[in-house]
C-alpha positions as CSV (number, residue, x, y, z in Angstrom):
1,M,-22.2,26.2,15.0
2,T,-19.0,25.3,16.2
3,T,-17.2,27.9,18.9
4,E,-13.6,29.6,19.0
5,E,-12.4,27.4,21.3
6,A,-13.0,24.4,19.9
7,V,-11.4,25.7,16.3
8,T,-8.4,26.6,18.8
9,T,-8.2,22.9,20.4
10,A,-8.4,21.6,16.9
11,F,-5.8,23.9,15.8
12,K,-3.3,23.3,18.6
13,R,-3.7,19.6,17.8
14,L,-3.5,19.4,14.3
15,F,0.0,21.8,14.6
16,R,1.4,19.7,17.5
17,V,1.1,16.4,15.2
18,R,2.7,18.7,12.0
19,L,5.7,19.7,14.9
20,Q,6.6,16.4,16.0
21,L,6.4,15.2,12.3
22,G,9.5,18.2,11.7
23,M,6.9,19.4,8.8
24,H,7.8,23.2,9.9
25,D,11.9,22.2,10.2
26,P,14.8,22.1,7.4
27,P,14.7,18.8,5.6
28,T,18.1,17.9,7.1
29,H,16.7,18.4,10.5
30,V,14.2,15.8,10.1
31,Q,14.8,12.5,11.4
32,Y,12.5,10.6,9.4
33,N,13.9,11.8,6.4
34,Y,16.8,9.5,7.3
35,L,15.5,6.1,8.0
36,Q,16.5,3.2,5.7
37,N,13.9,2.3,3.0
38,T,15.0,-1.6,3.5
39,T,15.9,-1.7,6.9
40,V,13.2,0.1,8.2
41,V,10.3,1.0,5.7
42,R,10.1,-1.8,4.0
43,S,12.0,-4.1,6.4
44,P,11.0,-8.3,6.1
45,E,8.5,-7.3,9.8
46,H,6.6,-4.3,7.8
47,M,6.4,-6.4,4.7
48,A,5.0,-9.5,6.5
49,L,2.5,-7.3,8.1
50,A,1.7,-5.1,5.0
51,R,0.5,-9.4,3.3
52,A,-0.9,-10.5,7.0
53,A,-3.1,-7.1,6.7
54,A,-4.3,-7.5,3.1
55,Q,-4.6,-11.9,3.7
56,K,-7.2,-10.4,6.3
57,S,-9.0,-8.1,4.8
58,I,-9.8,-10.1,1.0
59,T,-12.8,-11.2,1.2
60,L,-14.9,-14.2,-1.0
61,Y,-18.3,-13.2,-1.9
62,R,-19.2,-16.3,-4.2
63,N,-17.4,-19.7,-4.8
64,E,-19.8,-21.8,-7.0
65,A,-18.6,-25.7,-7.3
66,D,-15.9,-25.0,-5.2
67,T,-14.0,-23.2,-8.0
68,L,-11.0,-21.8,-5.6
69,P,-9.0,-22.6,-4.6
70,L,-6.7,-23.2,-7.8
71,S,-4.7,-26.0,-7.9
72,A,-1.3,-24.7,-9.4
73,D,-0.4,-28.2,-10.2
74,D,-3.3,-28.8,-12.8
75,I,-2.9,-25.6,-14.2
76,K,-1.7,-25.7,-17.3
77,K,-2.6,-22.0,-18.6
78,I,-4.0,-19.4,-16.9
79,A,-5.6,-16.1,-18.8
80,I,-5.4,-12.8,-16.7
81,I,-7.1,-9.9,-18.1
82,G,-7.7,-6.7,-16.8
83,P,-5.6,-3.1,-16.9
84,S,-5.4,-3.6,-13.1
85,A,-4.0,-6.7,-12.9
86,V,-0.5,-5.2,-14.1
87,N,-0.7,-2.2,-12.4
88,G,0.8,-2.2,-8.8
89,L,-0.1,1.1,-7.7
90,V,-3.5,0.6,-8.0
91,L,-3.3,-1.7,-4.8
92,L,-2.4,1.1,-2.7
93,G,-5.7,3.4,-2.9
94,N,-5.8,6.7,-2.2
95,N,-3.8,9.2,0.1
96,M,-0.5,7.1,-0.8
97,V,3.0,8.4,-1.7
98,T,4.4,6.5,-4.6
99,P,7.0,3.9,-3.2
100,D,10.7,4.3,-3.9
101,E,10.7,0.4,-5.2
102,P,7.7,-1.0,-7.9
103,V,4.7,-2.7,-5.9
104,P,4.3,-6.2,-7.2
105,S,1.1,-6.4,-9.4
106,I,-1.5,-9.3,-9.0
107,L,0.1,-10.5,-12.3
108,D,3.6,-10.5,-11.0
109,A,2.1,-12.6,-7.9
110,V,0.4,-15.4,-9.6
111,Q,3.5,-16.1,-11.8
112,D,5.4,-16.5,-8.9
113,A,2.6,-18.6,-7.2
114,L,2.8,-21.1,-10.5
115,G,6.2,-21.1,-10.5
116,V,6.8,-18.7,-13.5
117,N,9.6,-16.4,-13.6
118,P,9.6,-14.0,-16.4
119,N,12.6,-12.7,-15.0
120,N,14.7,-15.3,-16.8
121,Y,13.3,-14.2,-20.0
122,T,15.5,-11.6,-22.1
123,A,13.6,-9.8,-24.6
124,R,15.1,-9.1,-28.5
125,C,13.6,-6.5,-30.3
126,S,14.5,-4.6,-33.7
127,T,16.3,-1.5,-33.7
128,V,14.4,1.5,-32.4
129,E,12.7,4.0,-34.4
130,E,13.2,7.2,-32.8
131,D,10.1,9.5,-32.9
132,V,8.0,7.6,-34.5
133,D,4.5,6.0,-33.0
134,Y,2.8,2.7,-34.3
135,C,-0.1,3.2,-32.0
136,S,-2.6,5.3,-34.0
137,G,-6.0,5.0,-31.4
138,P,-6.7,3.6,-28.2
139,C,-3.9,0.8,-27.6
140,P,-3.5,-1.8,-24.5
141,A,-1.1,0.2,-22.6
142,V,1.2,-0.8,-19.6
143,P,3.7,1.6,-17.3
144,S,7.0,1.2,-18.0
145,A,10.0,2.4,-16.4
146,S,12.6,1.8,-19.8
147,L,12.5,1.1,-23.1
148,E,14.0,-2.1,-22.3
149,N,11.4,-2.8,-19.8
150,C,9.1,-2.0,-23.0
151,C,10.2,-4.1,-25.7
152,W,9.9,-7.2,-22.7
153,N,6.2,-6.4,-22.0
154,C,5.6,-6.9,-25.8
155,G,7.3,-10.3,-25.6
156,M,5.6,-10.8,-22.6
157,N,2.2,-10.4,-24.8
158,P,1.7,-13.0,-27.3
159,N,-0.1,-10.6,-29.2
160,C,2.0,-7.7,-29.4
161,M,4.4,-7.8,-32.4
162,H,5.5,-4.4,-31.8
163,Y,5.9,-1.8,-29.5
164,T,5.9,1.9,-28.8
165,W,7.3,3.5,-25.8
166,L,6.6,7.3,-24.7
167,N,6.0,8.8,-21.3
168,Y,7.4,5.7,-19.3
169,T,3.9,4.0,-21.3
170,C,4.3,1.1,-23.0
171,A,1.7,0.9,-25.9
172,L,1.1,-3.0,-27.3
173,V,0.3,-3.1,-31.0
174,S,-0.1,-6.0,-33.3
175,S,1.3,-4.4,-36.2
176,D,3.4,-1.1,-36.7
177,S,0.4,0.0,-39.8
178,G,-0.7,3.4,-37.4
179,R,2.8,4.5,-37.7
180,H,3.2,8.3,-37.5
181,T,5.9,10.6,-36.1
182,V,5.4,11.9,-32.3
183,K,8.4,13.3,-30.6
184,G,10.1,11.6,-28.4
185,A,8.4,8.2,-29.0
186,K,10.2,5.2,-29.6
187,S,9.1,2.1,-31.4
188,A,10.5,-1.3,-32.6
189,R,9.6,-4.9,-33.5
190,C,9.5,-8.0,-30.9
191,L,11.7,-10.6,-32.3
192,D,10.8,-13.4,-30.0
193,H,8.1,-14.3,-27.2
194,Y,8.1,-16.0,-23.6
195,Q,6.7,-19.1,-23.6
196,H,3.8,-18.5,-21.5
197,K,2.0,-19.8,-18.6
198,V,0.5,-17.1,-17.6
199,L,-1.1,-14.8,-20.6
200,W,-2.5,-11.1,-20.0
201,A,-4.5,-9.0,-21.9
202,G,-6.0,-5.4,-20.9
203,G,-9.5,-5.8,-22.4
204,C,-10.0,-2.2,-21.5
205,S,-7.1,0.3,-21.5
206,D,-8.1,1.5,-18.2
207,P,-10.9,0.9,-15.2
208,A,-12.6,3.6,-17.0
209,C,-13.2,1.3,-19.7
210,S,-14.9,3.7,-22.3
211,K,-13.6,1.4,-25.4
212,T,-14.3,-2.2,-26.2
213,D,-11.7,-2.2,-28.6
214,G,-9.4,-4.2,-26.7
215,F,-12.3,-7.2,-26.2
216,A,-11.1,-9.0,-28.7
217,E,-7.6,-9.6,-27.5
218,A,-8.9,-10.6,-24.1
219,V,-11.4,-13.5,-25.7
220,T,-8.1,-14.4,-27.8
221,I,-5.5,-15.0,-25.0
222,A,-8.7,-16.7,-23.1
223,N,-9.0,-19.6,-25.7
224,A,-8.0,-23.1,-24.3
225,S,-7.4,-21.6,-20.9
226,D,-7.9,-23.7,-17.7
227,V,-9.3,-20.5,-15.9
228,I,-9.8,-16.7,-16.3
229,L,-9.1,-14.2,-14.2
230,L,-10.7,-11.4,-14.7
231,V,-9.3,-8.0,-12.4
232,L,-12.4,-5.3,-12.5
233,G,-13.3,-2.6,-10.3
234,L,-11.7,0.7,-9.7
235,D,-8.3,3.1,-9.4
236,Q,-7.6,6.4,-8.3
237,K,-8.9,8.7,-11.0
238,L,-12.3,7.0,-10.7
239,E,-12.6,7.9,-7.0
240,S,-10.4,9.8,-4.5
241,E,-11.3,12.1,-1.9
242,G,-13.2,15.4,-3.8
243,H,-13.6,13.1,-6.6
244,D,-17.1,11.1,-6.3
245,R,-19.0,8.7,-8.6
246,E,-22.3,9.7,-9.6
247,T,-23.0,5.8,-9.6
248,I,-22.0,2.6,-8.2
249,E,-22.1,0.0,-11.1
250,L,-18.9,-1.0,-12.6
251,P,-17.4,2.0,-14.8
252,G,-17.6,1.7,-18.6
253,H,-18.1,-1.7,-20.4
254,Q,-16.4,-3.5,-17.5
255,E,-19.8,-6.0,-17.4
256,D,-19.8,-6.1,-20.8
257,L,-16.1,-7.5,-21.0
258,F,-17.3,-9.9,-18.4
259,S,-20.3,-11.1,-20.9
260,T,-18.1,-11.3,-23.8
261,L,-16.1,-13.7,-21.9
262,R,-18.8,-15.6,-20.5
263,T,-20.3,-16.0,-23.8
264,A,-16.9,-16.7,-25.7
265,Y,-16.2,-19.4,-23.2
266,P,-19.5,-20.5,-20.7
267,H,-17.7,-23.9,-19.9
268,T,-14.5,-22.2,-18.4
269,S,-14.5,-20.8,-14.7
270,I,-14.1,-17.2,-14.7
271,V,-12.7,-15.8,-11.3
272,V,-13.4,-11.9,-10.6
273,V,-10.8,-10.0,-8.8
274,L,-12.3,-6.6,-7.3
275,V,-10.2,-4.0,-6.9
276,H,-11.8,-0.5,-5.2
277,G,-12.4,1.5,-2.2
278,G,-16.2,2.3,-2.8
279,T,-19.1,0.0,-3.2
280,L,-19.8,-1.6,-6.1
281,A,-22.8,-3.0,-8.1
282,L,-21.8,-5.9,-9.8
283,G,-24.9,-6.2,-12.2
284,K,-24.9,-9.8,-13.4
285,I,-21.3,-10.7,-12.5
286,A,-22.8,-11.1,-8.9
287,T,-24.6,-14.5,-10.5
288,E,-22.7,-15.6,-13.2
289,A,-19.2,-15.6,-12.3
290,D,-17.8,-19.0,-10.7
291,A,-16.2,-17.0,-8.2
292,I,-15.4,-13.5,-6.9
293,L,-12.6,-12.2,-4.7
294,D,-12.9,-8.7,-3.1
295,A,-9.3,-7.3,-2.5
296,W,-10.4,-3.7,-1.9
297,Y,-7.2,-1.3,-2.4
298,P,-5.2,-4.2,-0.4
299,G,-2.0,-2.1,-0.4
300,L,1.8,-2.5,-0.8
301,E,1.8,-6.5,-0.3
302,G,-1.7,-7.0,-1.8
303,G,-1.0,-8.6,-5.3
304,G,0.8,-11.6,-3.0
305,A,-2.2,-11.7,-0.9
306,V,-4.8,-12.0,-3.7
307,A,-2.4,-14.7,-5.0
308,D,-2.0,-16.2,-1.5
309,V,-5.7,-17.0,-1.3
310,L,-6.4,-17.6,-4.7
311,F,-4.2,-20.6,-4.7
312,G,-5.5,-21.9,-1.1
313,K,-1.8,-20.4,0.7
314,Y,-4.3,-18.9,3.0
315,N,-7.9,-19.3,3.5
316,P,-10.1,-15.9,3.3
317,A,-12.3,-14.8,6.2
318,G,-12.7,-11.2,5.0
319,R,-16.7,-9.7,5.6
320,A,-18.2,-7.3,4.1
321,A,-17.5,-3.9,5.5
322,V,-20.4,-2.3,3.7
323,T,-23.7,-3.3,2.1
324,S,-23.1,-4.4,-2.1
325,Y,-26.5,-2.9,-3.1
326,L,-28.0,-4.2,-6.2
327,R,-27.8,-1.0,-8.2
328,T,-27.8,2.8,-7.6
329,S,-31.3,3.9,-7.4
330,D,-31.3,1.9,-4.2
331,L,-29.1,4.4,-2.2
332,P,-30.4,6.9,-0.3
333,A,-31.2,10.4,-2.1
334,M,-27.9,12.0,-2.2
335,G,-27.0,14.4,1.0
336,D,-29.2,12.0,3.1
337,T,-26.7,11.4,5.8
338,N,-29.2,10.7,8.6
339,L,-28.1,7.6,10.7
340,Y,-31.7,7.3,12.3
341,P,-34.8,8.2,10.9
342,N,-35.8,11.5,11.2
343,N,-37.3,14.6,9.1
344,G,-38.6,12.5,6.3
345,S,-35.3,10.5,6.0
346,K,-36.0,6.3,6.5
347,G,-32.5,6.4,7.8
348,I,-29.3,4.7,6.2
349,T,-27.2,1.6,5.8
350,Y,-27.6,-1.9,6.3
351,R,-29.7,-0.8,9.9
352,Y,-32.5,0.3,8.0
353,F,-32.4,-0.7,4.3
354,T,-35.4,-3.3,3.8
355,G,-34.8,-4.2,-0.1
356,D,-32.8,-6.7,-1.9
357,V,-29.0,-6.5,-1.8
358,Q,-26.3,-8.3,-3.7
359,Y,-24.6,-9.2,-0.5
360,P,-25.4,-8.1,3.0
361,F,-23.3,-6.1,5.4
362,G,-21.0,-9.1,7.1
363,H,-21.0,-11.4,4.2
364,G,-18.2,-13.4,3.5
365,L,-17.5,-17.2,2.5
366,S,-14.5,-19.4,3.3
367,Y,-12.4,-22.6,2.5
368,T,-14.0,-24.6,4.8
369,D,-17.2,-25.2,6.6
370,F,-18.1,-24.1,10.5
371,E,-20.8,-25.4,12.6
372,Y,-22.5,-23.6,15.4
373,S,-24.1,-25.2,18.4
374,E,-24.6,-24.6,22.2
375,L,-26.2,-21.2,22.0
376,T,-27.5,-19.8,25.2
377,S,-28.0,-16.1,26.3
378,Q,-28.4,-15.0,29.9
379,A,-29.8,-11.5,30.8
380,G,-29.1,-9.6,33.8
381,Q,-31.2,-8.5,36.6
382,Q,-31.7,-5.6,35.5
383,A,-32.8,-3.8,32.0
384,C,-29.0,-2.0,32.1
385,A,-26.9,-4.9,33.4
386,G,-26.6,-5.9,29.9
387,F,-26.3,-9.6,29.1
388,N,-24.5,-12.5,27.9
389,I,-24.1,-14.7,24.8
390,S,-22.0,-18.1,24.7
391,V,-21.7,-20.1,21.3
392,K,-19.8,-23.2,20.5
393,V,-17.9,-23.1,17.0
394,A,-16.7,-25.9,15.2
395,N,-14.3,-26.2,12.1
396,V,-16.2,-29.2,10.2
397,G,-14.5,-28.5,7.3
398,G,-10.9,-29.6,5.4
399,R,-9.2,-26.8,5.9
400,N,-7.6,-24.6,8.6
401,G,-9.2,-20.8,8.9
402,D,-10.6,-18.4,10.3
403,E,-14.2,-17.6,11.3
404,V,-15.8,-14.3,12.6
405,V,-18.6,-14.3,15.0
406,Q,-20.8,-11.9,14.5
407,V,-23.7,-10.7,17.2
408,Y,-26.9,-8.9,15.3
409,V,-29.7,-7.2,17.7
410,K,-33.2,-7.0,16.4
411,Y,-35.5,-4.5,18.3
412,K,-39.2,-5.5,19.0
413,N,-42.1,-3.3,20.4
414,A,-39.9,0.2,20.1
415,S,-41.8,2.9,21.3
416,S,-39.1,5.2,18.9
417,P,-37.9,4.3,15.6
418,V,-35.2,1.7,15.9
419,P,-32.8,-0.1,13.4
420,N,-34.1,-3.4,11.3
421,I,-31.1,-5.0,13.1
422,R,-27.6,-4.0,14.2
423,L,-24.1,-5.3,14.7
424,V,-23.4,-5.3,18.4
425,D,-20.3,-7.2,18.4
426,F,-18.1,-9.9,16.7
427,K,-14.8,-11.8,17.6
428,R,-12.3,-13.7,14.7
429,V,-11.0,-16.8,15.8
430,F,-8.7,-19.4,14.2
431,L,-9.7,-22.6,14.4
432,A,-7.9,-25.5,12.7
433,R,-9.6,-28.1,10.9
434,G,-11.3,-30.8,13.6
435,C,-11.1,-27.9,16.2
436,A,-13.7,-26.1,18.3
437,V,-13.7,-23.5,20.6
438,N,-16.6,-21.9,23.2
439,L,-16.9,-18.0,22.5
440,S,-18.8,-15.3,25.1
441,F,-19.9,-12.3,24.3
442,N,-20.9,-9.6,26.7
443,I,-23.5,-7.5,25.3
444,S,-23.4,-3.8,26.7
445,P,-27.0,-1.8,26.8
446,R,-25.4,1.0,25.0
447,T,-25.2,-1.2,21.9
448,Y,-29.4,-2.0,21.9
449,A,-30.4,0.9,23.8
450,T,-32.8,3.0,21.4
451,I,-32.1,7.2,21.1
452,P,-35.2,9.0,21.0
453,V,-35.5,11.7,18.4
454,S,-38.2,13.9,18.9
455,H,-39.8,15.8,15.7
456,G,-39.8,19.5,17.4
457,D,-37.4,22.5,17.2
458,A,-34.5,20.0,19.4
459,A,-34.8,17.4,17.0
460,E,-31.1,17.4,15.5
461,D,-29.8,18.3,19.5
462,D,-31.4,15.0,20.6
463,I,-29.3,13.1,18.1
464,Y,-26.2,13.8,20.2
465,E,-27.7,13.6,23.4
466,D,-26.1,10.7,26.0
467,R,-29.6,9.6,26.6
468,R,-31.0,6.5,25.4
469,Y,-34.4,4.0,26.1
470,I,-34.0,0.1,27.0
471,E,-37.3,-0.9,26.6
472,K,-38.9,-4.6,27.2
473,G,-38.8,-6.8,24.0
474,L,-35.2,-7.4,22.6
């Protein structure tokens, strides 16, 4: 139970910040409302920082036969599949305000990386039919700010012959056979198409992927492609604050979409890009995709950061911030939030899980190779003095890159329940190819001490007492 004093303190802190932000003042009196979008909020410095943050967070899980990075010069045709590939807003994740300007999508960024400038393409479409909708069922669709933009989107899709624009959404259809009357809908036919190096199809109408109607189109555009870029994952409708998922498997038929493409093109490289917040169980994708990049929700410059990693402009060094489990049943029981084994709980997170995992906590690959040597450990004279670790890390590969050096501890012969393994320190260091660095870590006893938990009436209180044991055997 909390106290009135604690509630009062929290209330004061909250409203102090609200007052400082001007949330209780007239809008015209708040200085933040006068910040210029292009000179402050979206200034070059801010955009560069957003790009760097996204680059550093992207994690490479799998890279068979060095599928990545892709060579822009060698690609004649690339198929990009997935509804999230064309949706810039999905990259922003949750608790965000819709920006005043469009957010570049992964598709936009890949086109830029390949020197394809669809903005020079002017779509030509037939006379518009008012209050007519050509889409009679689930149809591939993209957000569209205007009727002209909808025409352009249809022209960019080689399988789109007709389109319907309604409620700022552009439905892309192959024929007008599904015509029916809908108030406010505007429909027309595309008269010419952009000559594509980059092709896109949704495969699914949205990340929920409840139907397979779009699979055939995805297979068609992937024909004769040098590589297939498949964007999978979640969005704000599937996971958000107050809206949890019941399972960690990919939603709907997303895994089936991958299997369909893998079966149709067994010899074409499939690169999977994940866009999401919560952990995902990938099923067969984890072992059958040629490469897997985890972009998480990368933010405003996330599309560009993904393209930077795909084409080798940036060498990925992100690390898995959570454990990727194989299946939902591997998770602890709903409501079990005991960090330490207690009252029947086995403990949670990578520290206590003993089963097989898809990707362990801290996992992440690079486009270059690193070599560790000269590992030394020096313990203090007293148990509570901590100890020092030093190691030499060398970049022995062919590319510059970051390496994330992680230090874990295991506990031996502890008298109370302890983690199987625990991260106690890490350092991220940039190394040019052929270079090496000596790193030192001072490991505080606080990070590897065990916390005794009694099993009597005071069990819950013991967890929060600042009382730790350091025992021989580390």
